[in-house]
LUMTI-155219 format. One record per residue (C-alpha): residue in one letter; x, y, z negated; residue number from 1. Coordinates in steps of 0.5 Angstrom, whole numbers. Layout:
BEGIN
 code    px    py    pz pos
    a     X     Y     Z NUM
...
END
This chain:
BEGIN
 code    px    py    pz pos
    m   231  -131    66   1
    k   225  -130    62   2
    n   227  -124    58   3
    l   230  -121    65   4
    f   223  -122    68   5
    k   219  -119    62   6
    n   224  -113    62   7
    v   223  -112    69   8
    s   215  -113    69   9
    f   216  -107    63  10
    v   220  -103    67  11
    i   215  -103    73  12
    l   209  -102    68  13
    l   212   -96    65  14
    f   213   -93    72  15
    k   206   -94    74  16
    m   204   -91    68  17
    c   208   -85    70  18
    i   205   -85    77  19
    v   198   -85    74  20
    f   200   -80    68  21
    g   204   -75    73  22
    q   198   -75    78  23
    e   193   -73    72  24
    i   197   -67    71  25
    a   198   -65    78  26
    t   190   -65    79  27
    q   189   -61    72  28
    k   186   -55    74  29
    r   190   -49    72  30
    i   186   -43    71  31
    v   188   -35    69  32
    i   183   -32    65  33
    d   184   -24    65  34
    v   182   -21    59  35
    g   180   -14    61  36
    h   183    -8    58  37
    g   187    -8    51  38
    g   191    -3    47  39
    k   190     4    48  40
    d   185     2    54  41
    s   179     0    50  42
    g   174     0    56  43
    a   167     1    55  44
    i   165     3    48  45
    g   158     1    46  46
    i   152     5    43  47
    n   153     1    37  48
    g   161     2    37  49
    i   163    -5    40  50
    q   169    -4    45  51
    e   170    -8    51  52
    k   177   -10    50  53
    d   175   -14    43  54
    a   168   -17    46  55
    v   172   -20    52  56
    l   178   -22    48  57
    e   173   -26    43  58
    i   170   -29    49  59
    a   177   -31    52  60
    n   179   -34    45  61
    e   172   -38    45  62
    i   174   -41    52  63
    l   181   -43    49  64
    k   177   -47    43  65
    l   173   -50    48  66
    n   178   -53    52  67
    e   182   -55    46  68
    q   176   -59    44  69
    s   175   -62    51  70
    e   176   -69    53  71
    k   179   -67    59  72
    p   182   -60    58  73
    l   184   -55    63  74
    d   191   -52    64  75
    i   188   -45    62  76
    y   193   -38    61  77
    l   190   -32    58  78
    t   193   -25    61  79
    r   193   -23    54  80
    y   192   -26    47  81
    s   192   -20    43  82
    d   190   -13    43  83
    t   196   -11    48  84
    l   195    -7    54  85
    i   198   -11    60  86
    s   199    -7    67  87
    l   194   -10    73  88
    s   200   -12    77  89
    d   203   -16    71  90
    r   196   -19    71  91
    t   196   -22    78  92
    k   203   -23    78  93
    l   202   -29    73  94
    a   197   -32    77  95
    k   202   -32    83  96
    a   208   -35    78  97
    l   203   -40    75  98
    n   201   -42    82  99
    a   194   -42    79 100
    d   188   -45    82 101
    l   183   -40    80 102
    f   183   -33    77 103
    v   177   -30    73 104
    s   177   -23    70 105
    l   173   -22    64 106
    h   169   -15    63 107
    c   163   -12    60 108
    n   159    -6    64 109
    h   157     1    63 110
    s   152     6    66 111
    d   150    13    65 112
    n   143     9    66 113
    p   141     6    59 114
    k   136     2    62 115
    a   141    -2    66 116
    r   142    -9    64 117
    g   145   -16    67 118
    i   151   -19    69 119
    e   154   -18    75 120
    v   160   -22    79 121
    y   165   -19    83 122
    v   169   -22    89 123
    a   174   -18    93 124
    d   172   -14    99 125
    a   178   -16   103 126
    d   179   -22   107 127
    s   184   -27   105 128
    k   184   -35   106 129
    y   181   -35    99 130
    s   175   -31   100 131
    g   171   -37   102 132
    d   172   -40    95 133
    s   172   -34    91 134
    t   165   -33    94 135
    w   163   -40    93 136
    f   165   -40    85 137
    a   162   -33    84 138
    y   155   -35    86 139
    q   156   -41    82 140
    a   158   -37    76 141
    q   152   -32    77 142
    v   147   -38    77 143
    a   150   -41    71 144
    l   150   -35    67 145
    n   143   -33    69 146
    k   141   -40    67 147
    n   144   -41    61 148
    l   144   -34    58 149
    g   137   -31    60 150
    l   140   -25    62 151
    k   138   -21    68 152
    n   142   -23    75 153
    r   145   -17    78 154
    g   148   -21    84 155
    v   154   -22    87 156
    k   158   -16    89 157
    f   164   -14    93 158
    a   169    -9    91 159
    n   176    -7    92 160
    f   178    -8    85 161
    q   186    -8    84 162
    v   186   -15    80 163
    l   181   -18    85 164
    r   185   -16    91 165
    e   192   -18    89 166
    a   190   -24    85 167
    g   186   -26    91 168
    g   192   -27    95 169
    y   194   -32    91 170
    c   188   -36    89 171
    p   180   -36    89 172
    a   179   -30    84 173
    v   173   -27    81 174
    l   171   -21    76 175
    l   165   -22    71 176
    e   161   -16    68 177
    l   158   -20    62 178
    g   153   -15    60 179
    f   152    -7    59 180
    l   155    -4    53 181
    s   151     2    55 182
    n   144    -2    54 183
    k   142    -2    47 184
    d   140    -9    47 185
    e   146   -12    51 186
    a   150    -8    46 187
    q   147   -12    40 188
    y   147   -18    44 189
    l   155   -18    45 190
    g   156   -16    38 191
    v   153   -23    35 192
    k   158   -29    35 193
    e   153   -34    37 194
    n   152   -30    43 195
    i   159   -30    45 196
    v   160   -37    44 197
    g   154   -38    49 198
    i   158   -34    54 199
    a   164   -38    53 200
    i   161   -44    54 201
    s   157   -42    60 202
    i   164   -40    63 203
    f   168   -46    61 204
    n   163   -51    64 205
    g   163   -47    70 206
    l   171   -48    70 207
    q   170   -56    70 208
END
């Protein structure tokens, strides 16, 4: 009888552990990080030769490393893990297929004005049930990036970008323009490993 009681107690304890573990998984944030451009689409090219597709992939990989080292890792997926070109539609379909909690698209900026500089955060210029959450996260990301990196704050802006318009129908979605490759100082800044890590830390902390 005593052994039976022990067995029953163990099963109950195991059941409770499964419930707790299941709750932790259920509450784990699922993030899709859209790594801009790739393959034959280099994106912006800096005056020092740095390519947007390479810079954002470096940042995304650093975010993955930070997540692996975190005590409470997030459920993070990239739209591309190598130098490949993924269609815009497939990028947003991933957010839908994974039932993502957030879609973050990484980019670097370019302008005909070589003095243009700073960070911009974009939200879809369209109404959806996630518009409010997207805008809230955009402002939080802009403040964090500006505070931690010291780059010029160009504000939160609204645009009809395809990835934002489509992903915004499934979850909150923002697009980060992480400095101007057409600006000499910022192109050099994005070419330094320590700065890439700093950008990744700022973004990752904002995902928590």
